[in-house]
C-alpha positions in Angstrom: -13.6 22.3 26.9 -16.8 22.5 24.9 -19.6 24.7 26.2 -22.7 24.1 24.0 -24.8 26.8 25.7 -22.2 29.5 24.9 -21.2 27.7 21.6 -17.6 28.0 22.7 -14.6 25.7 22.4 -11.4 26.3 24.4 -8.0 24.5 24.4 -5.4 25.1 27.1 -7.5 28.1 28.2 -7.5 29.7 24.8 -10.7 30.2 22.7 -10.6 28.3 19.4 -12.4 29.9 16.5 -14.9 27.4 15.0 -17.4 27.9 12.2 -21.0 27.3 13.3 -21.4 24.2 11.1 -18.1 22.7 12.4 -19.2 23.4 16.0 -22.6 21.7 15.4 -20.9 18.7 13.7 -18.5 18.3 16.6 -21.3 18.6 19.2 -23.5 16.1 17.3 -20.6 13.6 17.2 -20.0 13.9 20.9 -23.7 13.4 21.7 -23.7 10.3 19.4 -20.3 9.0 20.5 -21.7 5.5 21.3 -22.0 4.8 17.5 -20.6 5.4 14.1 -22.5 8.4 12.5 -23.2 8.0 8.8 -22.8 10.7 6.2 -26.6 10.9 5.7 -27.1 11.3 9.4 -24.6 14.2 9.6 -26.2 15.9 6.6 -29.6 15.5 8.2 -28.4 16.8 11.6 -26.2 19.7 10.4 -27.6 20.7 7.1 -31.3 19.7 7.5 -31.0 17.1 4.7 -29.9 19.5 2.0 -27.7 18.2 -0.8 -24.0 18.9 -0.1 -20.9 17.7 -1.7 -18.5 15.1 -0.2 -15.7 17.7 -0.3 -17.8 20.1 1.9 -18.5 17.3 4.4 -14.9 16.2 4.5 -13.7 19.8 5.0 -16.0 20.3 8.0 -14.8 17.0 9.5 -11.2 18.0 9.0 -11.9 21.4 10.5 -13.4 19.8 13.6 -10.3 17.6 13.9 -8.0 20.6 13.6 -10.0 22.5 16.2 -9.3 19.6 18.7 -5.6 19.3 17.8 -6.4 16.0 16.0 -5.6 15.0 12.4 -6.8 12.6 9.7 -3.7 10.6 10.3 -3.7 10.4 14.1 -7.5 10.2 14.6 -7.2 10.4 18.4 -10.5 12.2 18.7 -12.6 11.7 15.5 -12.1 8.4 13.7 -13.2 7.6 10.1 -14.7 4.2 9.4 -14.4 3.8 5.7 -17.8 3.5 3.9 -19.6 3.7 7.2 -19.1 7.2 8.7 -17.2 8.8 11.6 -17.2 8.5 15.3 -16.0 10.5 18.3 -13.6 8.2 20.1 -12.0 10.7 22.6 -12.7 10.7 26.3 -15.7 12.8 27.5 -16.3 14.1 31.0 -19.5 16.1 31.5 -19.7 18.7 34.3 -23.4 19.6 34.7 -25.7 19.8 31.8 -23.6 22.0 29.5 -19.9 21.8 30.0 -18.0 19.0 28.4 -14.3 18.2 28.9 -12.6 16.4 25.9 -9.4 14.4 25.8 -7.8 12.0 23.4 -8.8 8.4 23.7 -7.0 6.5 26.5 -5.7 4.0 24.0 -4.5 6.2 21.1 -6.1 5.4 17.8 -4.4 5.7 14.5 -5.6 5.5 10.9 -3.8 2.1 10.6 -5.3 0.6 13.9 -8.2 -1.8 13.5 -11.5 -0.2 14.3 -12.2 -0.3 18.0 -8.7 -1.5 19.1 -5.8 0.5 20.4 -2.7 1.3 18.4 0.2 -0.9 19.2 3.2 0.6 20.9 5.5 -1.4 18.6 5.2 -1.7 14.9 2.4 -4.2 14.1 3.2 -7.4 12.4 1.4 -6.2 9.3 1.9 -2.4 9.1 1.3 -0.1 6.1 3.5 -2.4 4.0 4.2 -6.1 4.4 7.4 -6.6 6.3 9.9 -9.1 4.7 13.2 -10.5 5.9 15.7 -12.2 3.6 17.7 -14.8 5.4 21.3 -15.6 4.2 21.2 -18.2 1.5 23.0 -21.4 2.7 25.8 -23.1 0.8 25.3 -26.8 0.8 29.1 -27.5 0.4 32.2 -26.5 2.4 33.8 -24.8 -0.6 34.6 -21.2 0.3 33.8 -20.1 -3.2 30.3 -21.4 -2.9 30.0 -19.6 0.4 30.9 -16.3 -1.2 28.5 -17.0 -4.0 25.7 -17.7 -1.5 26.5 -14.3 0.2 26.4 -12.6 -3.2 23.1 -14.1 -4.1 21.6 -13.0 -0.8 22.8 -9.5 -1.2 21.6 -9.3 -4.8 18.1 -10.5 -3.8 18.0 -7.9 -1.1 19.1 -5.2 -3.5 16.5 -6.1 -6.0 13.7 -6.4 -3.4 14.6 -3.0 -2.0 13.4 -1.5 -5.2 9.9 -2.7 -4.6 8.3 0.0 -2.6 5.3 -2.2 -1.8 7.5 -4.1 0.7 9.4 -3.1 3.8 12.7 -5.0 4.3 14.4 -5.4 7.6 17.9 -4.3 8.2 20.8 -6.3 6.7 22.3 -7.0 10.2 19.0 -8.6 11.3 19.4 -11.3 8.6 23.0 -12.0 9.6 21.9 -12.8 13.1 20.1 -15.9 11.7 23.0 -17.1 9.5 23.6 -20.8 9.8 20.5 -21.3 11.9 17.2 -23.0 11.2 14.9 -20.4 12.7 11.5 -21.0 14.2 9.5 -18.9 11.8 6.8 -17.7 14.2 9.4 -16.6 16.7 11.4 -14.9 13.9 8.3 -13.1 12.8 7.7 -11.7 16.2 11.4 -10.9 16.8 11.8 -9.0 13.5 8.1 -7.9 13.2 8.1 -9.6 9.8 5.2 -11.3 8.1 7.3 -13.0 5.5 10.6 -14.6 5.2 12.7 -15.5 2.1 15.4 -18.1 2.3 17.2 -20.6 0.2 20.3 -22.6 -0.6 23.0 -23.1 -3.3 24.3 -26.5 -4.4 26.9 -27.4 -7.0 25.7 -30.2 -9.3 28.2 -31.1 -12.0 28.8 -28.0 -14.1 25.8 -26.2 -12.7 24.8 -24.3 -9.6 21.3 -25.0 -8.3 19.7 -22.0 -6.5 16.6 -22.9 -4.5 14.5 -20.1 -3.2 11.5 -20.2 -0.8 9.0 -17.8 0.6 7.3 -18.4 4.0 4.5 -16.7 5.9 5.8 -16.4 9.5 2.6 -16.6 11.4 2.0 -20.3 10.8 5.3 -21.2 9.1 3.4 -21.7 5.8 5.3 -22.2 2.6 3.9 -19.8 0.0 6.2 -20.3 -2.9 9.3 -22.3 -3.9 11.4 -22.5 -7.1 14.7 -23.7 -8.2 17.1 -22.3 -10.8 19.9 -24.2 -12.5 22.8 -21.9 -13.7 25.7 -23.0 -15.8 29.0 -22.3 -14.0 30.5 -21.1 -17.2 27.8 -18.4 -17.6 27.3 -17.6 -13.9 28.5 -14.0 -14.3 25.9 -13.3 -16.9 23.0 -15.2 -15.4 23.2 -14.5 -11.6 21.8 -11.0 -11.8 19.0 -12.1 -14.1 18.1 -15.0 -11.7 18.1 -12.8 -8.6 15.9 -10.3 -10.4 13.4 -13.1 -11.2 13.4 -14.2 -7.6 12.7 -10.7 -6.4 9.9 -10.1 -8.9 8.3 -13.4 -8.0 8.6 -12.8 -4.2 6.9 -9.3 -4.6 4.1 -10.8 -6.6 3.5 -13.7 -4.2 3.6 -11.5 -1.1 1.0 -9.2 -2.8 -1.3 -12.2 -3.5 -0.9 -13.4 0.2 -1.7 -9.9 1.5 -4.8 -9.7 -0.6 -6.0 -13.1 0.6 -5.3 -12.1 4.2 -7.3 -8.9 3.9 -10.3 -10.7 2.3 -10.5 -13.0 5.3 -10.6 -10.1 7.8 -13.9 -8.7 9.1 -14.5 -5.3 7.4 -14.8 -3.5 10.7 -11.2 -4.4 11.6 -9.8 -3.1 8.3 -7.2 -0.2 8.2 -6.1 1.9 5.3 -3.6 -0.6 3.9 -6.2 -3.4 4.2 -8.6 -1.4 2.0 -5.8 -0.9 -0.4 -5.2 -4.6 -0.6 -8.9 -5.3 -1.0 -9.0 -2.8 -3.8 -6.1 -4.7 -5.5 -8.1 -7.9 -5.2 -11.0 -6.4 -7.2 -8.6 -4.6 -9.5 -6.9 -7.8 -10.7 -10.3 -9.4 -11.5 -10.5 -7.1 -14.5 -14.2 -6.6 -14.9 -16.2 -3.4 -15.0 -17.9 -4.0 -11.7 -14.7 -5.0 -10.0 -12.9 -2.0 -11.4 -15.6 0.3 -9.9 -15.3 -1.4 -6.6 -11.5 -1.1 -6.7 -11.8 2.6 -7.2 -14.1 2.9 -4.2 -11.7 0.9 -2.0 -8.7 2.9 -3.1 -10.5 6.1 -2.3 -11.4 4.7 1.1 -7.7 3.9 1.7 -6.7 7.4 0.7 -9.3 8.9 3.0 -8.1 6.9 6.0 -4.4 7.5 5.2 -3.7 10.4 2.7 0.0 9.4 2.7 -0.6 5.9 1.2 1.1 6.7 -2.1 0.4 3.5 -3.9 -3.3 3.9 -3.4 -3.1 7.0 -5.6 -1.2 5.1 -8.3 -3.8 2.2 -8.5 -6.7 4.6 -8.3 -5.3 6.5 -11.3 -4.5 3.3 -13.1 -8.1 2.0 -12.5 -9.6 5.2 -13.9 -7.6 4.8 -17.0 -8.4 1.1 -17.5 -12.1 1.7 -16.9 -12.0 3.9 -20.1 -9.7 1.6 -22.0 -11.6 -1.7 -21.3 -15.0 -1.1 -19.7 -16.6 2.2 -20.8 -17.7 3.4 -24.1 -15.0 6.0 -24.7 -12.4 8.4 -23.2 -13.5 11.2 -21.0 -11.2 14.2 -20.9 -12.2 15.2 -17.4 -11.5 11.7 -16.1 -8.1 11.6 -17.9 -7.1 14.9 -16.3 -8.2 13.5 -12.9 -6.2 10.3 -13.5 -3.1 12.3 -14.3 -3.6 14.6 -11.2 -4.2 11.7 -8.8 -1.0 9.9 -10.0 0.9 13.2 -9.8 -0.1 13.5 -6.1 1.2 10.0 -5.6 4.5 11.0 -7.1 4.7 14.0 -4.8 4.3 11.6 -1.8 6.9 9.1 -3.0 8.9 9.9 -6.1 11.1 6.8 -5.7 8.2 4.3 -6.3 8.4 2.7 -9.7 4.7 1.7 -9.6 3.6 5.3 -9.0 5.8 6.6 -11.9 4.3 3.9 -14.1 0.8 4.9 -13.2 1.6 8.6 -13.9 3.1 7.6 -17.3 0.1 5.3 -18.1 -2.3 8.2 -17.4 -0.3 10.5 -19.7 -0.2 7.8 -22.4 -4.0 7.6 -22.3 -4.0 11.4 -22.7 -1.8 10.9 -25.8 1.1 12.7 -24.1 3.6 10.2 -25.6 6.8 12.0 -24.9 6.2 12.4 -21.2 4.7 8.9 -20.9 7.9 7.3 -22.3 10.0 9.4 -20.0 7.9 8.3 -17.0 8.2 4.6 -18.0 12.0 4.9 -18.4 12.3 6.6 -15.0 10.2 3.8 -13.5 12.5 1.2 -14.9 15.5 3.0 -13.5 13.9 3.0 -10.1 13.0 -0.7 -10.3 14.4 -2.8 -13.1 12.7 -5.9 -11.8 9.1 -4.7 -11.9 7.2 -6.4 -14.7 4.4 -3.9 -15.1 6.7 -1.0 -16.0 8.2 -3.0 -18.9 4.6 -3.6 -20.0 4.0 0.2 -19.7 7.1 1.0 -21.8 5.9 -1.5 -24.4 2.5 0.1 -24.5 4.0 3.5 -24.9 6.3 2.4 -27.8 3.5 0.5 -29.5 1.2 3.5 -29.5 4.0 5.3 -31.5 4.2 2.3 -33.9 7.6 1.3 -32.6 6.7 -2.4 -32.5 10.2 -3.8 -32.9 11.2 -1.9 -29.6 7.9 -2.7 -27.9 7.9 -6.5 -28.3 11.0 -7.1 -26.2 9.5 -5.0 -23.4 6.5 -7.3 -23.3 8.7 -10.4 -23.4 10.7 -9.0 -20.5 7.6 -8.4 -18.4 6.4 -12.0 -19.0 9.9 -13.3 -18.1 10.0 -11.3 -14.9 6.5 -12.3 -13.8 5.3 -15.4 -15.6 2.3 -15.8 -13.3 1.4 -12.1 -13.1 -2.4 -11.4 -12.8 -2.2 -8.9 -15.6 -0.2 -11.2 -18.0 
């Protein structure tokens, strides 16, 4: 219950202590609940147009959420619309001119729900991370040995892909349910809540085994990528791991490109935190000064909407570093410290993500902390030995120490793993 005349807020019959500015902000949002209220509007209404910092405004909004039992992640009462402002989305019932009763929105909103639409009760087709299912690779012969090899290739690809924290893989038993079947991709996508499917086959051709791998988008059954690999039977033990690592690296790259394209085709008002992250990546990979600045803004929007989106911290840190390396006149010690701190926060959220470890190492490398940069890059490779960018980062770190003979193979490995990488 909110009583503007008494400037009092109660929850479950208990008075909630609220600072005057927070109370005024909350009251203003309720009165203006029919629209998104911009930052400038809030500053004018609550602070009389005086200059205040973004952190001050954010702290007051967070305090208003906390007073209502809401949070930046749930956003059942106050929802942030990135780059536009905030809006009160809870239910309001007025009793007379002064008493207002507040309740969470009838259709609960979350930071990952499209603006103006209810959160789904089941996991959405495209959640925080793209959902991927690896179907069992099919042996094209009746030879039991080939069948075992196909099972091994499938398992190796899943193992490699599981190291890519940008993807969410479905459970192994889900893939087995589709073994030997030619699934209807849209139905499979709905059944497994997966946006992407990897499948393939093995065929013996003379003294070689041909592995064919394909990546599909489930919504329309669209083929995104396909490749074939010919392996000599005599060297199969040495080349199978290398081949499945290449497949995993390419799949991760192609899914990322497809996600960025999907988000660019979405109306901005329907974008959630992960969409803003993907849009940021689209600008990031264009590698220009203006795109880098736009990428930083979008990564910050993603973090604001979902502070647990760990990879957004990694790419924000990396963007800040690259802005100094490629696009600005020189290094800035304050920005270097900020880049290290942002990446460190990403590591705190997810210390098993190789990309975040890489970003932390790259920021320390820019700060000339070579020992810790090398340690971070090696830790990243241990976490994901199929991620091209971490080999590039290790090569950079070695090169800055003039260890060129060690650096060059790292760059060659990065190119081998991701020959069509946007950063090649």
